[in-house]
C-alpha positions as CSV (number, residue, x, y, z in Angstrom):
1,M,125.9,42.8,40.9
2,F,129.5,42.9,40.9
3,L,129.9,46.3,41.5
4,L,127.9,46.3,44.3
5,E,129.6,43.8,45.7
6,L,133.1,45.6,45.2
7,C,131.2,48.6,46.8
8,T,130.3,46.4,50.0
9,E,133.6,45.4,50.3
10,A,135.4,48.7,49.8
11,L,133.1,50.3,52.6
12,R,134.1,47.0,54.8
13,N,138.0,47.6,54.2
14,L,137.2,51.4,55.3
15,A,135.3,50.8,58.0
16,R,138.6,48.3,59.7
17,H,140.4,51.5,59.9
18,K,138.0,54.4,60.9
19,L,140.7,56.6,62.3
20,R,143.0,56.3,59.3
21,S,140.3,56.5,56.9
22,L,139.0,59.6,58.5
23,L,142.4,61.3,58.5
24,T,143.2,60.5,54.8
25,T,140.0,62.0,53.9
26,L,140.7,65.5,56.0
27,G,142.5,67.0,53.2
28,I,139.3,66.7,51.0
29,I,136.8,67.4,53.9
30,F,138.5,70.6,54.2
31,G,139.4,71.1,50.4
32,I,135.4,70.3,49.8
33,A,134.5,72.8,52.3
34,S,136.7,76.0,52.0
35,V,135.5,75.7,48.2
36,L,131.7,75.4,48.8
37,A,132.1,78.0,51.3
38,M,133.9,80.5,48.9
39,I,131.3,79.7,46.0
40,A,128.1,80.4,48.6
41,I,129.7,83.7,49.6
42,G,130.5,84.6,45.8
43,E,126.7,83.7,45.0
44,G,125.3,85.6,47.5
45,A,127.2,88.6,46.7
46,R,126.4,88.3,43.1
47,Q,122.9,87.7,43.6
48,A,122.5,90.9,46.1
49,I,124.7,93.2,43.7
50,L,122.8,92.2,41.1
51,E,119.7,93.2,42.6
52,Q,120.6,96.0,44.1
53,I,121.7,96.8,40.4
54,Q,118.4,96.1,39.0
55,E,116.5,98.1,41.8
56,L,118.1,101.2,40.5
57,G,117.4,100.6,37.2
58,I,119.5,98.9,34.0
59,K,117.7,102.0,31.9
60,N,118.3,104.7,34.5
61,I,121.0,107.6,34.9
62,I,121.3,108.7,38.1
63,I,123.0,112.2,38.7
64,N,123.9,112.9,42.8
65,A,124.9,116.5,43.9
66,R,128.3,116.3,45.5
67,K,129.5,119.3,47.9
68,P,133.1,120.1,46.4
69,P,135.9,120.0,48.2
70,E,136.6,122.8,51.2
71,E,139.4,124.8,49.1
72,S,137.0,125.4,46.5
73,N,134.1,126.5,48.4
74,V,136.1,129.4,49.4
75,Q,134.2,132.7,48.5
76,D,135.6,136.1,48.0
77,E,134.8,139.1,50.1
78,S,132.0,140.4,47.5
79,S,130.0,137.4,47.7
80,D,127.4,136.5,50.6
81,S,127.7,134.1,53.1
82,M,125.3,131.8,51.2
83,L,127.2,128.2,50.0
84,R,125.5,127.1,46.3
85,Y,126.7,124.0,44.9
86,G,124.7,120.4,43.4
87,L,122.6,120.1,40.7
88,T,119.5,122.7,39.5
89,F,116.7,122.8,37.9
90,R,118.4,124.3,34.8
91,D,120.1,121.2,34.6
92,A,117.2,119.2,34.6
93,R,115.6,121.3,31.9
94,Q,118.1,121.4,29.7
95,I,119.2,117.4,29.7
96,D,115.0,116.7,29.2
97,R,115.4,119.5,26.1
98,T,118.5,118.2,24.3
99,L,118.7,114.6,24.8
100,P,115.9,113.0,22.9
101,M,116.9,109.6,24.1
102,I,115.6,110.7,27.7
103,E,111.7,109.7,28.3
104,E,111.6,111.5,31.7
105,V,113.5,113.4,34.5
106,L,112.7,112.8,37.7
107,P,114.0,115.8,40.4
108,V,114.6,114.9,43.7
109,H,115.3,117.0,46.6
110,D,117.0,115.9,50.0
111,L,116.3,117.3,53.4
112,E,118.2,115.8,56.7
113,K,115.7,116.4,59.3
114,W,114.5,114.8,62.9
115,I,111.4,112.6,62.6
116,W,109.6,112.6,65.8
117,F,107.4,109.3,66.1
118,K,105.4,111.1,69.1
119,S,108.3,111.7,72.1
120,R,110.8,109.7,69.8
121,R,113.2,111.3,67.8
122,I,115.2,109.7,64.6
123,Q,117.2,111.1,62.2
124,A,116.4,110.6,58.5
125,K,116.5,111.5,55.1
126,V,113.8,113.0,53.8
127,R,113.3,112.9,50.2
128,G,111.1,115.0,48.0
129,V,110.2,112.9,45.1
130,T,107.7,112.7,42.3
131,P,105.3,109.8,41.9
132,N,107.2,108.3,39.0
133,Y,110.2,108.2,41.5
134,F,108.7,104.9,42.5
135,K,108.1,103.3,39.3
136,R,111.3,104.1,37.7
137,L,113.4,102.7,40.8
138,R,111.1,99.7,41.6
139,L,110.1,100.4,45.3
140,R,107.0,99.0,46.0
141,P,105.0,99.6,49.1
142,F,103.9,96.5,51.2
143,L,101.7,98.2,53.3
144,G,99.4,101.1,51.8
145,R,100.4,103.2,48.6
146,A,103.0,105.2,46.9
147,L,102.6,108.6,46.2
148,E,100.1,109.7,43.5
149,E,100.0,112.9,40.9
150,L,97.4,114.5,42.8
151,D,99.4,114.6,46.2
152,G,102.0,117.0,44.4
153,V,99.1,119.1,42.5
154,E,97.6,119.7,46.1
155,R,101.1,119.3,48.5
156,R,99.1,117.3,50.9
157,R,101.5,116.3,53.8
158,V,101.7,112.4,53.2
159,C,104.5,110.8,52.9
160,V,106.1,106.8,52.7
161,I,108.3,105.2,55.0
162,R,111.0,102.4,55.0
163,A,109.9,99.7,57.4
164,R,113.3,99.9,59.0
165,L,112.1,103.9,61.0
166,L,109.4,101.9,62.5
167,R,111.2,99.1,64.4
168,E,113.8,102.0,65.4
169,A,110.8,104.1,67.0
170,R,109.4,100.8,68.7
171,Y,106.2,101.8,67.0
172,V,103.3,99.6,67.1
173,G,99.8,99.7,65.7
174,D,98.9,100.7,62.4
175,P,101.4,102.8,60.6
176,L,99.1,104.0,58.0
177,M,97.4,105.9,61.2
178,L,100.7,107.7,62.1
179,D,101.8,111.3,61.7
180,L,105.0,112.0,61.5
181,K,106.1,114.9,62.7
182,I,109.3,116.5,60.4
183,G,110.5,119.6,61.5
184,T,107.5,121.8,62.4
185,E,105.3,120.0,60.0
186,Y,103.3,116.9,60.4
187,F,103.0,114.4,57.6
188,R,100.6,111.5,57.6
189,V,102.0,108.0,56.5
190,V,100.6,106.4,53.5
191,G,102.8,103.7,52.8
192,V,105.4,101.4,53.8
193,L,108.6,100.3,52.3
194,P,110.5,97.3,52.7
195,D,114.1,97.4,54.2
196,F,116.7,98.3,51.7
197,E,119.1,94.9,52.6
198,F,122.4,94.9,51.2
199,Q,125.1,93.3,53.5
200,S,128.4,92.8,51.1
201,P,131.8,94.1,51.2
202,N,131.3,95.4,47.7
203,K,128.8,97.9,48.7
204,S,131.2,100.7,49.3
205,V,133.1,99.6,45.8
206,L,129.7,99.9,43.6
207,G,129.1,103.0,45.4
208,I,125.4,102.1,46.5
209,E,123.7,104.4,49.0
210,E,122.2,103.5,52.6
211,R,118.7,104.2,51.8
212,T,117.1,102.2,55.2
213,M,116.4,105.8,56.8
214,E,114.4,107.4,54.2
215,V,111.0,109.3,54.3
216,Y,109.6,110.1,51.0
217,V,107.4,113.4,50.5
218,P,105.5,114.7,47.3
219,F,108.3,117.3,45.7
220,E,106.0,120.2,45.8
221,A,105.1,119.8,49.1
222,M,108.7,119.7,50.0
223,L,109.5,122.4,47.9
224,G,106.5,124.5,49.2
225,R,107.4,123.8,52.8
226,F,110.5,123.5,53.3
227,G,112.4,125.3,50.3
228,V,116.0,124.7,48.7
229,E,117.7,126.7,51.6
230,S,119.0,124.9,54.5
231,Y,120.7,126.5,57.9
232,T,122.9,124.4,60.6
233,Q,124.9,125.4,63.4
234,R,128.1,124.2,64.1
235,S,130.5,125.0,66.8
236,G,129.2,128.1,67.3
237,T,129.1,128.9,63.4
238,R,126.0,129.2,61.1
239,E,126.2,127.5,57.5
240,S,123.8,128.3,55.1
241,T,123.7,126.1,52.1
242,R,121.4,126.3,48.8
243,V,120.8,123.3,46.9
244,E,118.2,123.3,44.4
245,L,118.3,119.4,43.6
246,H,120.3,116.8,45.3
247,Q,119.6,114.1,42.6
248,I,118.3,113.8,39.3
249,V,117.0,110.3,37.4
250,C,117.2,110.1,34.1
251,A,115.3,107.4,32.3
252,V,116.1,106.4,29.1
253,D,114.2,104.7,26.4
254,R,116.4,102.1,25.1
255,E,119.2,100.2,27.3
256,E,121.1,100.8,24.0
257,N,121.1,104.4,24.5
258,V,122.1,104.5,28.0
259,L,125.5,104.9,27.4
260,H,125.3,107.4,24.5
261,A,122.8,109.4,27.2
262,A,125.4,109.4,30.0
263,R,127.9,111.0,27.8
264,G,125.4,113.5,26.9
265,I,124.7,114.4,30.2
266,Q,128.4,114.6,31.6
267,A,129.0,117.2,28.4
268,I,126.0,119.0,29.8
269,L,126.5,119.5,33.4
270,A,130.4,120.0,32.5
271,S,129.5,123.0,30.9
272,F,126.9,124.5,33.5
273,H,129.2,123.2,36.6
274,K,132.6,125.0,36.5
275,K,133.4,122.6,39.9
276,K,133.1,118.9,40.2
277,D,130.0,119.0,42.5
278,Y,128.2,116.3,40.5
279,E,128.4,112.6,40.3
280,V,126.9,110.5,37.6
281,T,126.2,106.9,38.3
282,V,125.2,104.4,35.4
283,P,123.8,101.1,36.7
284,L,124.1,99.9,33.4
285,E,128.3,100.3,33.9
286,L,128.1,98.8,37.6
287,L,126.0,95.6,36.2
288,A,128.8,95.0,33.5
289,S,132.0,95.8,36.0
290,Q,130.5,93.1,38.2
291,Q,130.2,90.8,35.4
292,R,133.7,91.3,34.9
293,T,135.0,91.0,38.4
294,Q,132.3,87.6,38.9
295,Q,134.7,86.3,35.2
296,V,137.9,86.8,37.4
297,F,136.0,84.9,40.4
298,N,134.8,82.3,38.4
299,T,138.7,82.1,36.8
300,V,140.0,82.0,40.0
301,M,138.0,79.5,42.1
302,P,138.8,76.2,40.0
303,I,142.7,77.2,40.4
304,I,142.0,77.5,44.3
305,A,140.1,74.3,44.5
306,G,142.3,72.4,42.1
307,I,145.1,73.3,44.7
308,S,143.0,72.2,47.9
309,L,142.1,69.3,46.1
310,L,145.9,68.3,45.1
311,V,146.7,68.4,48.6
312,G,143.9,66.1,49.5
313,G,144.5,63.4,46.2
314,I,148.2,63.2,47.4
315,G,147.4,62.3,50.6
316,I,145.1,59.5,49.3
317,L,147.4,58.3,47.0
318,N,150.0,58.1,49.4
319,I,147.8,55.8,52.0
320,M,146.3,53.6,49.1
321,L,150.0,52.8,47.9
322,A,150.8,51.7,51.4
323,T,147.3,49.8,51.6
324,I,148.4,48.0,48.9
325,T,151.8,47.0,50.4
326,E,149.8,45.8,53.5
327,R,147.5,43.7,51.5
328,T,149.9,42.5,48.9
329,R,149.0,38.3,49.9
330,E,145.3,39.2,50.0
331,I,146.0,40.2,46.1
332,G,147.9,37.0,45.6
333,I,145.2,34.7,46.9
334,R,142.6,36.4,45.0
335,R,144.4,36.4,41.5
336,A,145.1,32.3,42.5
337,I,141.7,31.7,42.6
338,G,140.7,33.2,39.5
339,A,140.4,37.2,39.9
340,T,141.7,39.2,36.9
341,G,143.5,41.8,36.9
342,R,140.4,44.3,35.9
343,D,138.9,42.7,38.7
344,I,141.7,44.0,41.3
345,T,141.7,47.2,39.1
346,W,138.0,47.8,40.3
347,Q,138.6,46.6,44.0
348,F,141.0,49.2,44.6
349,L,139.7,51.7,42.4
350,I,136.1,51.6,44.1
351,E,137.6,52.0,47.1
352,T,139.4,55.0,46.4
353,V,136.5,56.5,45.0
354,A,134.5,56.0,48.0
355,L,137.1,57.2,50.2
356,A,137.3,60.5,48.4
357,M,133.0,60.7,48.1
358,I,133.2,60.1,52.1
359,G,135.4,62.9,52.3
360,G,133.0,65.0,49.8
361,L,130.2,64.2,51.5
362,L,131.3,65.4,55.2
363,G,133.6,68.5,53.2
364,V,129.6,69.2,52.1
365,L,128.4,69.2,55.6
366,L,130.8,71.4,57.1
367,G,130.9,73.5,54.5
368,I,127.2,74.1,54.8
369,G,127.5,74.8,58.6
370,G,130.4,77.0,57.7
371,V,128.3,78.9,55.8
372,Y,125.4,79.2,58.0
373,V,127.6,80.2,60.8
374,L,129.7,83.0,58.4
375,R,126.1,84.6,57.9
376,A,125.2,84.9,61.1
377,V,128.3,86.4,61.9
378,T,128.9,88.6,59.4
379,H,125.6,89.0,57.9
380,W,126.5,88.4,54.8
381,N,124.2,87.3,52.1
382,A,125.8,83.6,51.3
383,V,123.8,81.5,49.0
384,I,124.3,77.5,48.4
385,T,123.2,76.6,45.3
386,P,122.5,73.3,44.2
387,W,124.9,73.5,41.2
388,A,127.9,74.1,43.8
389,L,126.6,71.0,45.8
390,V,126.7,68.6,42.8
391,L,129.9,70.0,41.6
392,S,131.5,69.8,44.5
393,L,130.4,66.2,45.0
394,G,131.6,65.4,41.7
395,V,135.0,66.7,41.8
396,S,135.4,64.6,45.1
397,C,134.8,61.5,42.7
398,L,136.9,62.8,40.1
399,T,139.8,63.3,42.8
400,G,139.3,59.8,43.9
401,I,139.4,58.4,40.4
402,V,142.4,60.2,39.4
403,F,144.5,59.3,42.2
404,G,143.3,56.1,42.2
405,I,144.0,54.7,39.0
406,Y,147.9,54.4,39.6
407,P,147.5,52.5,42.9
408,A,144.6,50.2,41.3
409,R,146.9,49.3,38.7
410,R,149.9,49.0,40.5
411,A,147.8,46.5,42.1
412,A,146.9,44.5,39.4
413,L,150.0,44.2,37.6
414,M,151.5,42.5,40.8
415,D,152.8,39.0,40.1
416,P,150.5,36.7,41.9
417,I,153.2,34.2,42.9
418,E,155.7,36.8,44.2
419,A,152.6,37.9,46.2
420,L,151.8,34.6,47.9
421,R,155.6,34.7,49.0
422,H,154.9,38.1,50.7
423,E,154.8,38.1,54.4
């Protein structure tokens, strides 16, 4: 009951000077709001990155073909006009035979083609993959099915598409009844994958590819109907390229063998490829790098939060000292009618904590609103977690206690007689 009376009295005193109380809490409000927004952005980016790294597969090693620099592509007069680069079937066989920790080697062949949805044309990446590609990279259609072994054996003209393709084409109807025209061939849609949504400023740093405009067809059907050679017409010149494999996904048996397998793959490819026309991506290394970055973020955040709340706490300290000076006679009267020094300490300490907690609540509300605005404007994945809300309110309460102890003790140590004489 004693604490309840003190809380009621504290709120009543703060309500007498509403504008001054609000201005006093501005430092706490903006400090808590900015910290909460930063935590939400950091947590959202962390969750999104971890999800996409997990989707790549912690036990996978992904090798991508890369077109070498133009200066390394200059061919002598004795060579033909066909540009050859990237991964080969020999690379896949050698990796499979040489490294015992590799469970499976999945070849991928890509093709940039115009996709026709009846009269509408969209450019997309067509990927020739095996059925296990869906399992290893955790691609699960929400409509229809993934590719099956029989699709490759019989070289069926079937495909699995991303949902964004349907939106881009403004297609209405049953997607599983749709025949896509890829180049000059028609493929029946048998499955639809969810969109690959990953909006983050760290996307390019992590090297995560854009996969929202992809069409997956059986690997055997891709090679049988389109081959490994492509021809493009640019600025009046015709460019011919031959790439056997654009990607190789290597599935490792155990997580502890991933880094050893990656070094073995690097050695094998280095012996076959004189020019750097490939790139090895190890999701496990990306995960470790992200965790190190998160540790730095977790170290910097308390420093930023401390600086923000220090400014707000100093503002509360100054106002409370001024308030005590104004209420010196009141303190003397309370002491004269029997209030102890501890009672005076509790009175002003609770008043300071109440002021800080009000600022913390307003800061949390402002921070939540700011996160929603930021998410709508930037489309970043910002996540407000319960622990962030509890931490924000806890820190604001701690700020009130730390910066309220000195004014409260100063009020409690006043001489009652001198306080009564104060005008």
